[in-house]
C-alpha positions as a Markdown table, in Angstrom:
| # | Residue | x | y | z |
|---|---|---|---|---|
| 1 | Met | 37.9 | -26.5 | 39.9 |
| 2 | Ala | 38.7 | -23.3 | 41.8 |
| 3 | Thr | 36.1 | -20.7 | 41.1 |
| 4 | Lys | 35.7 | -17.1 | 42.5 |
| 5 | Arg | 32.6 | -18.2 | 44.3 |
| 6 | Thr | 31.5 | -21.7 | 45.5 |
| 7 | Tyr | 28.6 | -23.1 | 47.4 |
| 8 | Gly | 31.1 | -25.2 | 49.3 |
| 9 | Glu | 28.8 | -28.3 | 49.3 |
| 10 | Ala | 29.4 | -31.9 | 48.3 |
| 11 | Cys | 25.9 | -31.9 | 46.7 |
| 12 | Arg | 26.5 | -32.6 | 43.0 |
| 13 | Phe | 23.8 | -30.0 | 42.1 |
| 14 | Ala | 25.6 | -27.3 | 44.0 |
| 15 | Tyr | 28.9 | -28.4 | 42.5 |
| 16 | Ala | 27.4 | -28.2 | 39.0 |
| 17 | Leu | 26.4 | -24.6 | 39.8 |
| 18 | Asp | 29.9 | -23.9 | 40.9 |
| 19 | Ile | 30.9 | -24.8 | 37.3 |
| 20 | Val | 28.2 | -23.3 | 35.2 |
| 21 | Gly | 26.2 | -21.2 | 37.6 |
| 22 | Glu | 28.1 | -17.9 | 37.2 |
| 23 | Arg | 26.3 | -15.2 | 35.1 |
| 24 | Trp | 26.8 | -15.7 | 31.3 |
| 25 | Ala | 28.2 | -19.3 | 31.7 |
| 26 | Leu | 25.2 | -21.1 | 30.5 |
| 27 | Leu | 24.6 | -18.5 | 27.7 |
| 28 | Val | 28.1 | -19.3 | 26.5 |
| 29 | Val | 27.2 | -22.9 | 26.5 |
| 30 | Arg | 24.0 | -22.1 | 24.6 |
| 31 | Glu | 26.0 | -20.2 | 21.9 |
| 32 | Leu | 28.3 | -23.2 | 21.4 |
| 33 | Leu | 25.7 | -25.9 | 21.2 |
| 34 | Leu | 25.3 | -25.6 | 17.4 |
| 35 | Gly | 29.0 | -25.5 | 16.8 |
| 36 | Pro | 32.3 | -23.7 | 17.5 |
| 37 | Lys | 32.6 | -19.9 | 17.6 |
| 38 | Arg | 35.4 | -17.4 | 17.7 |
| 39 | Phe | 35.7 | -15.0 | 20.6 |
| 40 | Thr | 34.5 | -12.2 | 18.3 |
| 41 | Asp | 31.4 | -14.3 | 17.4 |
| 42 | Leu | 30.6 | -14.8 | 21.0 |
| 43 | Arg | 31.0 | -11.1 | 21.7 |
| 44 | Thr | 28.5 | -10.4 | 18.9 |
| 45 | Ser | 26.1 | -13.1 | 20.2 |
| 46 | Leu | 26.3 | -11.8 | 23.8 |
| 47 | Pro | 26.5 | -8.0 | 23.4 |
| 48 | His | 25.6 | -7.3 | 27.0 |
| 49 | Ala | 28.6 | -9.2 | 28.3 |
| 50 | Ser | 31.8 | -7.2 | 28.5 |
| 51 | Ser | 35.0 | -8.5 | 26.9 |
| 52 | Asn | 36.6 | -8.9 | 30.4 |
| 53 | Ile | 33.6 | -10.9 | 31.8 |
| 54 | Leu | 33.3 | -13.0 | 28.7 |
| 55 | Ser | 37.1 | -13.8 | 28.8 |
| 56 | Glu | 36.8 | -14.7 | 32.5 |
| 57 | Arg | 33.8 | -16.9 | 31.9 |
| 58 | Leu | 35.5 | -18.7 | 29.0 |
| 59 | Arg | 38.5 | -19.3 | 31.1 |
| 60 | Asp | 36.4 | -20.7 | 34.0 |
| 61 | Leu | 34.5 | -23.0 | 31.6 |
| 62 | Glu | 37.7 | -24.2 | 30.0 |
| 63 | Gln | 39.3 | -24.9 | 33.4 |
| 64 | Gly | 36.2 | -26.8 | 34.3 |
| 65 | Gly | 36.4 | -29.1 | 31.3 |
| 66 | Val | 33.2 | -27.7 | 29.7 |
| 67 | Ile | 34.7 | -26.1 | 26.7 |
| 68 | Gln | 38.0 | -26.2 | 24.9 |
| 69 | Arg | 40.0 | -24.1 | 22.4 |
| 70 | Arg | 41.0 | -25.3 | 19.0 |
| 71 | Lys | 43.1 | -23.5 | 16.4 |
| 72 | Leu | 41.7 | -23.7 | 12.9 |
| 73 | Pro | 44.1 | -24.8 | 10.1 |
| 74 | Pro | 45.3 | -22.2 | 7.5 |
| 75 | Pro | 44.2 | -20.0 | 5.9 |
| 76 | Ala | 41.9 | -19.2 | 8.8 |
| 77 | Ala | 44.5 | -19.9 | 11.5 |
| 78 | Ser | 42.2 | -18.5 | 14.2 |
| 79 | Ser | 41.1 | -20.0 | 17.5 |
| 80 | Val | 37.6 | -21.1 | 18.2 |
| 81 | Tyr | 35.8 | -22.3 | 21.4 |
| 82 | Glu | 33.8 | -25.5 | 21.3 |
| 83 | Leu | 32.1 | -27.7 | 23.8 |
| 84 | Thr | 33.9 | -30.8 | 25.1 |
| 85 | Glu | 32.1 | -34.1 | 24.9 |
| 86 | Trp | 31.1 | -33.6 | 28.6 |
| 87 | Gly | 30.1 | -30.1 | 27.9 |
| 88 | Arg | 27.7 | -31.2 | 25.1 |
| 89 | Glu | 25.8 | -33.2 | 27.7 |
| 90 | Leu | 24.4 | -29.9 | 28.9 |
| 91 | Glu | 22.3 | -29.6 | 25.7 |
| 92 | Pro | 19.1 | -31.4 | 27.1 |
| 93 | Ile | 19.5 | -29.4 | 30.3 |
| 94 | Val | 19.7 | -26.1 | 28.5 |
| 95 | Thr | 16.8 | -27.2 | 26.3 |
| 96 | Lys | 14.6 | -28.2 | 29.3 |
| 97 | Leu | 15.5 | -25.0 | 31.2 |
| 98 | Gly | 14.5 | -22.9 | 28.2 |
| 99 | Ala | 11.2 | -24.8 | 27.9 |
| 100 | Trp | 10.5 | -24.3 | 31.6 |
| 101 | Gly | 11.3 | -20.6 | 31.3 |
| 102 | Ala | 9.0 | -20.2 | 28.3 |
| 103 | Arg | 6.0 | -20.9 | 30.6 |
| 104 | Ser | 7.0 | -18.4 | 33.3 |
| 105 | Pro | 4.0 | -16.4 | 34.7 |
| 106 | Ile | 6.2 | -13.3 | 34.4 |
| 107 | Pro | 7.4 | -12.6 | 30.8 |
| 108 | Pro | 10.9 | -11.1 | 30.4 |
| 109 | Glu | 11.2 | -7.4 | 29.9 |
| 110 | Ser | 13.7 | -7.7 | 27.1 |
| 111 | Gln | 12.5 | -8.4 | 23.5 |
| 112 | Glu | 16.0 | -9.4 | 22.3 |
| 113 | Ile | 16.6 | -12.9 | 20.9 |
| 114 | Gly | 19.5 | -14.2 | 18.9 |
| 115 | Pro | 19.7 | -16.6 | 16.0 |
| 116 | Asp | 21.2 | -19.5 | 18.0 |
| 117 | Ser | 18.6 | -19.0 | 20.7 |
| 118 | Ile | 15.6 | -19.1 | 18.4 |
| 119 | Val | 16.9 | -22.2 | 16.5 |
| 120 | Leu | 17.6 | -24.0 | 19.7 |
| 121 | Ala | 14.1 | -23.2 | 20.9 |
| 122 | Leu | 12.9 | -25.4 | 18.0 |
| 123 | Arg | 14.1 | -28.4 | 20.0 |
| 124 | Ser | 12.0 | -27.7 | 23.0 |
| 125 | Leu | 9.0 | -26.9 | 20.9 |
| 126 | Phe | 9.3 | -29.9 | 18.6 |
| 127 | Asp | 6.2 | -32.1 | 18.5 |
| 128 | Pro | 7.1 | -35.7 | 17.4 |
| 129 | Asp | 3.4 | -36.6 | 17.0 |
| 130 | Ala | 3.0 | -33.8 | 14.5 |
| 131 | Ala | 6.1 | -35.0 | 12.6 |
| 132 | Gly | 4.9 | -38.6 | 12.4 |
| 133 | Asp | 7.0 | -40.4 | 9.8 |
| 134 | Leu | 8.2 | -37.2 | 8.2 |
| 135 | Glu | 11.8 | -37.3 | 7.0 |
| 136 | Ala | 13.0 | -34.0 | 5.7 |
| 137 | Thr | 15.8 | -31.5 | 5.8 |
| 138 | Tyr | 15.2 | -27.7 | 6.1 |
| 139 | Ala | 17.5 | -24.8 | 5.6 |
| 140 | Leu | 17.1 | -21.7 | 7.8 |
| 141 | Gln | 18.8 | -18.4 | 7.1 |
| 142 | Ile | 18.5 | -15.8 | 9.8 |
| 143 | Gly | 20.3 | -12.7 | 8.7 |
| 144 | Glu | 23.8 | -14.0 | 7.7 |
| 145 | Glu | 23.5 | -17.1 | 9.9 |
| 146 | Arg | 22.6 | -20.4 | 8.3 |
| 147 | Phe | 21.3 | -23.5 | 10.0 |
| 148 | Arg | 20.2 | -27.0 | 9.2 |
| 149 | Val | 17.0 | -28.5 | 10.7 |
| 150 | Glu | 16.7 | -32.2 | 10.1 |
| 151 | Ile | 13.6 | -34.3 | 11.0 |
| 152 | Ala | 13.8 | -38.1 | 11.0 |
| 153 | Gly | 12.5 | -40.8 | 13.3 |
| 154 | Gly | 10.4 | -38.5 | 15.3 |
| 155 | Glu | 13.4 | -36.4 | 16.3 |
| 156 | Val | 14.9 | -33.1 | 15.3 |
| 157 | Glu | 18.6 | -32.4 | 14.7 |
| 158 | Leu | 19.9 | -28.9 | 14.6 |
| 159 | Ala | 23.3 | -27.6 | 13.3 |
| 160 | Arg | 25.0 | -24.5 | 12.1 |
| 161 | Asp | 25.3 | -25.8 | 8.6 |
| 162 | Val | 24.1 | -25.4 | 5.0 |
| 163 | Pro | 22.2 | -28.5 | 3.8 |
| 164 | Thr | 22.8 | -29.4 | 0.1 |
| 165 | Glu | 19.3 | -30.4 | -0.9 |
| 166 | Pro | 16.8 | -29.1 | 1.6 |
| 167 | Leu | 13.1 | -29.7 | 1.1 |
| 168 | Leu | 12.5 | -26.1 | 2.1 |
| 169 | Ser | 14.6 | -23.0 | 2.6 |
| 170 | Ile | 13.3 | -20.2 | 4.8 |
| 171 | Ala | 15.1 | -16.8 | 5.0 |
| 172 | Val | 14.3 | -14.0 | 7.5 |
| 173 | Pro | 16.2 | -10.9 | 8.3 |
| 174 | Asp | 16.5 | -11.5 | 12.1 |
| 175 | Ala | 15.5 | -13.9 | 14.9 |
| 176 | Pro | 12.6 | -11.8 | 16.2 |
| 177 | Thr | 10.9 | -12.1 | 12.7 |
| 178 | Leu | 11.2 | -15.9 | 12.9 |
| 179 | Ala | 9.8 | -15.9 | 16.4 |
| 180 | Ala | 6.9 | -13.8 | 15.3 |
| 181 | Ile | 6.1 | -16.2 | 12.5 |
| 182 | Leu | 6.4 | -19.3 | 14.7 |
| 183 | Thr | 4.0 | -17.7 | 17.2 |
| 184 | Ala | 1.6 | -16.6 | 14.4 |
| 185 | Gln | 1.9 | -13.0 | 15.5 |
| 186 | Leu | 3.2 | -12.5 | 12.0 |
| 187 | Pro | 1.0 | -14.7 | 9.8 |
| 188 | Leu | 3.0 | -16.5 | 7.1 |
| 189 | Asp | 1.1 | -15.0 | 4.3 |
| 190 | Asp | 1.7 | -11.5 | 5.6 |
| 191 | Ala | 5.4 | -12.3 | 6.1 |
| 192 | Leu | 5.8 | -13.6 | 2.5 |
| 193 | Ala | 3.7 | -10.7 | 1.0 |
| 194 | Ser | 5.8 | -8.1 | 2.8 |
| 195 | Gly | 9.1 | -9.7 | 2.1 |
| 196 | Ala | 9.8 | -10.3 | 5.8 |
| 197 | Ala | 10.3 | -13.9 | 4.9 |
| 198 | Gln | 11.4 | -15.6 | 1.7 |
| 199 | Ile | 11.0 | -19.3 | 0.9 |
| 200 | Glu | 12.4 | -21.7 | -1.6 |
| 201 | Gly | 9.9 | -24.5 | -1.7 |
| 202 | Ser | 6.1 | -24.8 | -1.4 |
| 203 | Lys | 3.9 | -22.8 | 1.0 |
| 204 | Gln | 2.3 | -26.1 | 2.0 |
| 205 | Ala | 5.7 | -27.5 | 3.1 |
| 206 | Thr | 6.3 | -24.2 | 5.0 |
| 207 | Lys | 3.1 | -24.5 | 6.9 |
| 208 | Arg | 3.8 | -28.1 | 7.8 |
| 209 | Phe | 7.2 | -27.1 | 9.0 |
| 210 | Leu | 5.7 | -24.4 | 11.3 |
| 211 | Arg | 3.2 | -26.9 | 12.7 |
| 212 | Leu | 6.1 | -29.1 | 13.9 |
| 213 | Phe | 6.8 | -26.4 | 16.6 |
| 214 | Pro | 3.6 | -25.6 | 18.4 |
| 215 | Met | 3.6 | -23.1 | 21.3 |
| 216 | Pro | 3.4 | -24.7 | 24.8 |
| 217 | Glu | 0.4 | -24.2 | 27.1 |
| 218 | Pro | 1.1 | -21.4 | 29.6 |
| 219 | Cys | 1.2 | -22.1 | 33.3 |
| 220 | Pro | -1.8 | -20.9 | 35.3 |
| 221 | Gly | -2.0 | -17.1 | 35.4 |
| 222 | Ser | 0.8 | -16.6 | 32.8 |
| 223 | Ser | 0.7 | -14.4 | 29.7 |
| 224 | Ala | -0.2 | -16.0 | 26.4 |
| 225 | Pro | 2.7 | -18.1 | 25.1 |
| 226 | Thr | 2.8 | -16.2 | 21.8 |
| 227 | Glu | 3.5 | -13.0 | 23.8 |
| 228 | Ala | 6.3 | -14.7 | 25.8 |
| 229 | Met | 8.0 | -16.1 | 22.7 |
| 230 | Ala | 7.8 | -12.8 | 20.8 |
| 231 | Ser | 9.6 | -11.2 | 23.7 |
| 232 | Gly | 12.4 | -13.8 | 23.5 |
| 233 | Ser | 11.5 | -16.1 | 26.4 |
| 234 | His | 11.6 | -19.2 | 24.3 |
| 235 | Gly | 15.3 | -18.9 | 23.8 |
| 236 | Pro | 17.0 | -21.7 | 25.8 |
């Protein structure tokens, strides 16, 4: 694939960076990991990327075989971007990179974090030992966005979806609120009492859900992981 910049090496790692190493490219991939999005959805999810840059990055990723466009049937009749089968193979890479970044000794300056980012962070935080033989489906509502979290066989499955009969439903106004609850900077009882979080299900089930996603140990000399997550560093 011809790109504006290339490392010009036969090394496959360098070639991979030729494809997804441009600024915003992997964040576009992140935003599509949970399902297709329209261009306007991507603009909302990536507010600091200009329309021209986003269009250029989408074009590069499409030419590189990472994403593809698909036209929705009527009455929607709009186009969406989605990952190709090869593009979806980037999911464990994005997850691992996010987990690695979460333990940085230098926390990010920005405190922004989006719904897809915080939901995808659940994959890197998931503790299969804490889950044990648990099999359950959870519904998350972050603002207007809805997600499904399914636990089974010691694994977690995430999707932009509305489960029909979840064991527990959690609704929060925005992603930073969920991050604060996950890191215990905002205790669950306080979040429920203030209305910052609403649940449909038992408080016991909610607390067990939160225990499935413990904060990682910080690397030597780093800030506390709760501070890093609250500032958005756990987003993959």
